[in-house]
N, C-alpha and C positions, 0 to 999 in steps of 0.2 A: 819314152812315151811322147807322142806328138799329137797336135790337134787333129790330125788325120787318122788317128788310130780308130779301128772299127769299133762300133758300139758293142757292149758286152751283154750277154744274156742275163736275165734276172736270176738264173740259178747260180751265177758266179758272184752275186752280191754278198758283200761282207758287212757285218755290223760291228762297229768299233765303239766300245763304251769308254769314254774318256775318264769318267770318275773312277771306275774300277780297273781301267787299263786292261780290259779283256777283249779279245777278238774272237768272234764265232760266226760261222757261216749260216745263212738262212736261205731257203728256197722260196722267197716271196718277192712280190713286187716292191718297188721302191717306196711307194706311198702305203703306209700301213692303215689298217682299219680305223685306228685311233689318231691318225695324222691329219694335219691340215696344211695343204700346200700354200706357201707364200709366193715363191718364184720358181718358174720352170722355163725351159728354153726350147719348147716345142711349138710355140705359137699359140698355145691355148689361151683363150680369153679369160681374163681375171687373174692370171698368174704370169703373164708375159709382160715384162717391164724392160725399159731401156737402161742398161748399165753403161756408165761412162767412167773411163779410167782417168785418174788424176795423179800427177807426179808431185813430189814434195816441192812446194814453191818457196820454202822458207830460206832466206839468206843464202841464195845461190845453190840450193839443193841439186844434186846431180843424179838422184835416183830416177830411173825411167821404167815405164811399163806399158803394156797394151792390154786391151780387152777386145775379144771378138767372139762371135757365136758360131759354133760348128753346126750348120743347119742339117747336115746329114746325120750327125750323131746326137743332135738335140742337147748340146751342152755348151756352157760358156767356158772360155779359155782366158785365164788371167796369168800373164807372163811378164817377167821383168827382173830387174836387179836393184837391190837396195844398197846404196853406197854411203860413205860418210859425207855429211855436209861439210865442205872445206872449212868454213869459218867456225864451225862448232866441233869438228873432229869427232863427230858422233853420227851413227847411222840415221838416215832419214826414213822416208816411207814411200810406198805406192799404194793406191787403193782403187777399187772399182765400186761405184755407188749407183743406186737406182732410187728415184723418188716415185711415190704413187700412193694410192689407197690400197694397202694390202689387206688380206683377209683378216677378219676378227680372230685373234689367237687367244682370247681370254680363257677358253675352255682348256687350254694347255698350261694354265698357271700351275706351277708346281712340277711341270714336266721339263721338256728339253727343246732347244733349237736343234734341228737336225740338218746337217749338210751332207749331201750325197756327192762325194768328191773322189778324186784320185790325183796323185802328184808324182812328177818325176824328180822332185826335190824333197824327199821325205825328211832329210836331215835339216831342212830349214826350220828354225824355231821361232820365227817372228809372225806366223800366221795369226790373224785375229778376225773375229766377226763382230759386227756392231749393228744395232738397229735403233732408230729414233722413234720415240713415242711420248706423248704428253708434253711436247714442246711446240711452240709456235714457229720456230725456225730450225728445222732439222739439220740443215747444212751448217749453221752456226754452232749448234750444240755438238755436232760430230766433228767440228774443228777444234773445240775448246775443252770438251770433256768435263764441264763443271768447274773449270779453273778460273773463269771470269763470270761476272754477273749475268744471270739469265741464260746460262749455257748448260743447265741440267737437262736430262731427258734423252741423252744418247748413251745407250748401254753397250759396253764392250767386254769381250772375254777372249782369252787365248784358246787356240786349238792346235793340234798337230795331226799329221796324216801319216799312217803307216806306209811302209814300202810295199809296192805291188802294182800290177797292171790293172787290177779290177777297181771298180767304183766301190767305195765303202761309205757307210753311214757313220758320220761323226756326230755324236750326241753331246751337246753342251748344256748342262743343266742351267735353267734360268737363275738358279741360286749362285752360279759362277759369274754372272754379269754384274757390272756396277756402272753407274753413270757419273762416277767421279774418278777420272784417270788423267795422267799427265799427257798434255798435247805434245810434249817433247819426246817421250819414250813409248807412250801407249800403255805403260804400266799403271795398274789401278792404284790410286792414292788412298782410297778407302774401299774395303771389300764389303760385299753383302753380309758376310759373316760378322764383320765388325760393327756394321751400322745398317739396320734394315731400311733406313730411308733411301739408301742408294740402290736398293734392289728393284727389279721390275715388279709390277703388281698386275693383278688381273685387269684392273682398270686401264693401265697403260697398254697392255697387250691387245686391248680392243681396237686401238688406233695406231698401228705401226705405219709410219709415213716414209721411212727411208731404211734401206738395208745396204750395208757396206761390207766388203771383204778387204782386208788389209794384209800387207807385208810390211812390217814396221819394227824399228828399233833394233834390228839384227841385220848386219851386212851379209849379203850373199844373193845368189840367184834364187828366184822363187817362181814356181810354176804350179798352177792349180787349175784343174778342170772340174767344173761344177755342173752336175746334172739337175739338181733341185735343191731348194731351201724350203724347209717345212718346219712345223712344230708338232710335237707329239704329247698327248695328254699322259699323265702318270699311269703306268700299267700296274701299279701296286694298289692296295686298298686305300692309299692316300688319295686316289682319284675320286673317292667318295668323300666329299667335304662335309664334316659334321659341323653344324652351326654352333659356334662356341661363344660362351660369355667372356667378357674381358677378365683379365687376371684380377684376383681379389683386391689387390691394392689400388686398382683403377675402376673397379665396378661400382656403380652408383645405384643400380636398380635392385629391387627387392626380390626379383626372380628373373627367369629367362624371358626373352621376347617370345610372344606366342607364335605357334605354328599357324599358317594360313591367314596371315594378315590381310585385311581388306585392301581394295584398290590395286591389287597386284604387287604390293610391297614385298611379299615374301620371295618374289622372283629376283629381288635385288640382293644377290648373295655375296657381293664383294663390297668392301668398305671404300667407296669412292669419295675419299676426303683427302685433303692435302697434308696429312700428318700420319706418320707410321703407327699402325696398331697391329694387333695379331691378325695374321692373314686369313684365318677362318671365321673372323667376325663378319656377320652380315652388315649391310648398311644400317639397319635399325639398331643392332647391338652397338655398333661403333658410334653412331650419332646420339642415341638416346641413353646409353648406359656406360660409356667409357669416358672417364674424366679427362683423358688426354685430348679429347676432341671438343672440350667444353666451349671453346671460342669459335668453333667451326659449325657450319650448317650442312645439311644435305645439299646436293647440287641445286642451284637456282632454277626455277621452272620445272623441277622434277615432276610435278603434278601434271604437266602437259605432255610428258613423254608418252609415246604410243602404247607402251605396255601398262601405263598407269591411267591416263585419261580420266582424271578425277571427275570432271564435270559430267561426263557421260554415265558416271556411276553414283551420282548423288540421288538421294531418295526424293520422291515427290513431296513437296512442302519443306519440312525441316529435316536435316541430316544430323544425327548425333555422332560425334567423333569420340572414340573410346581409347583409353590408354593401351599402348601396344604391349605392355607387360601384364598388368593386372586387370585390365578390362573395365575400369571405372569410367563413367562418363566425364568428359572434360569440356567439350564445347558443343553447342547446338547452333546450327546456322542454316539459313539466315533467320535472325530474330530482330524485330524492329527495323527491318530494311528489306529490300527486295533481293531476290537471288542475283539479279543483274548487278546490284550494288556490291554484293559480296564478291562476285566474280571480278568486278572492276577493281576493287580494293586489293584482291589477291594478285591480279595481273599487274597492278602498278608496282608491287614490291617483289614479286617472284616467289612468294611462299604464302600458304594459306594465312589469311589475316582476319582476326576476330575482334569484335567490339564488345564493350562491357555487357550488354544484354545477352551475349552469346557464351559467356564464361560460366562454367559450373564452379562457383566460388569455393565450395567445400573441398574440391579436389585440385585446385590450381592455385599456386603461390608463386611469388617473385622474391628473389633475394635482393640485397642492397645494390648489386651490380646489374640488375635487370634481367638475370637469367630466370627462366620460368621452369618450374618443376611440378610434377603431379604429387599426389599424396602417397604414391608408391615409390617416389624417389626418381622417377623417370625424368630426364632432362628433355623438355618439350620445345624449347626455342628461346626467344627473347621478348621482353616487354619494351616496345619501342613506340611511345606516343608520337603522334604527328599533329599537324594543324587541325585535324578533325577530332582529336582527343585521344583517349587511351586506346592502345592497339597491341594485340598479342600476335607476334610474328612467329609462326609455328612450323616445325618440321613435320610434314605429312607422315614420315616414317614412324614418328612417335605417337601419332594419334590415329593409327590405322587398325587398332585392335578390335577384337570382338567383345560383345558385352560379357561381363564377368561370369555369368552363369553358363555361357556357351564356349568360353575360351578354352582351347586345348593347350596343354602345357607339354605335349609330346615334343621331343627333339626331332629334328628333321635332317635328312641327308640330301645333299645336292650333288648332281653329276657335274 
């Protein structure tokens, strides 16, 4: 197999399922109806990125490789040899990496990263794929694998390629990836199965900033031809996410979060917080009802997000904010001040901010640590007085409910 090999027809496409180690033929195009392309090599806008090859620079590493694009066949060619680093007497690495703003892959959470590839070195066992997301410095994270401070957020997993002349689809479940791995060997130091905090999340898949293909930790010649890199949503009923309550030992609310929260909050179906919780919790369930997130808040300035746009949805005059679980009234604003002053207060802090006249006292309490709760047990935010006096800094997710008489308690499924 060489870079000049002629392109293959789509009927010769083979799908190889890594988890089950099953190979079967399909007569379909490479991008499935439920797939999202991240990188292709056909010049298409939005999926064409510049991959750059990097040889092992550590302590006199001797591994060498190349990357080129076969314009006629519309695929990338990663070729080279991994050899021992002389001073370490252990194999080094080669890799090809591309930086950019890749497509939102959050819909594929629970699914797979899909590589459409073929190889003339199917016996090589050091192939790995990685992607950076949720990190400010993708190249730094992908050099260290969480082994040094602030280097989390580069998720890596192994893959292998079966022998053959045809392109195959290699599916790597996202649950196989971890952002804690050894920069010396590429081996995961903590697996997703061992610790959910190292797993990719739907939130991280929204913002993939870097994709890498590696030959690492195993000496030998490595040749990989890549026609596309994509993600695929789960094809099983798991693709329908049922909004779940936190486990009983962590649940603090007296009931489930309402369906149809106001201000667009029901559209926030993933727990976008920096602490691991159950993957099917919505943002509201995680922030308002899960004790594991007690010291965390919803994303700052969430109320300004285009899908929320709180100010455009306020009622004329005074708006009442209801508990997102039980629907009791909690805050009414603005009271004893102008709407402009309410907005200025909120914009200064990044979360809806209420003053004493706006609090429905029979349903809002604070504990000794300043955490604010409703009479239904819903965690609402924090009591944070400032130079202007008492102030309740509140998560909009937790006060976006419908009035008690109108609240629907039906569970809802999200695609």
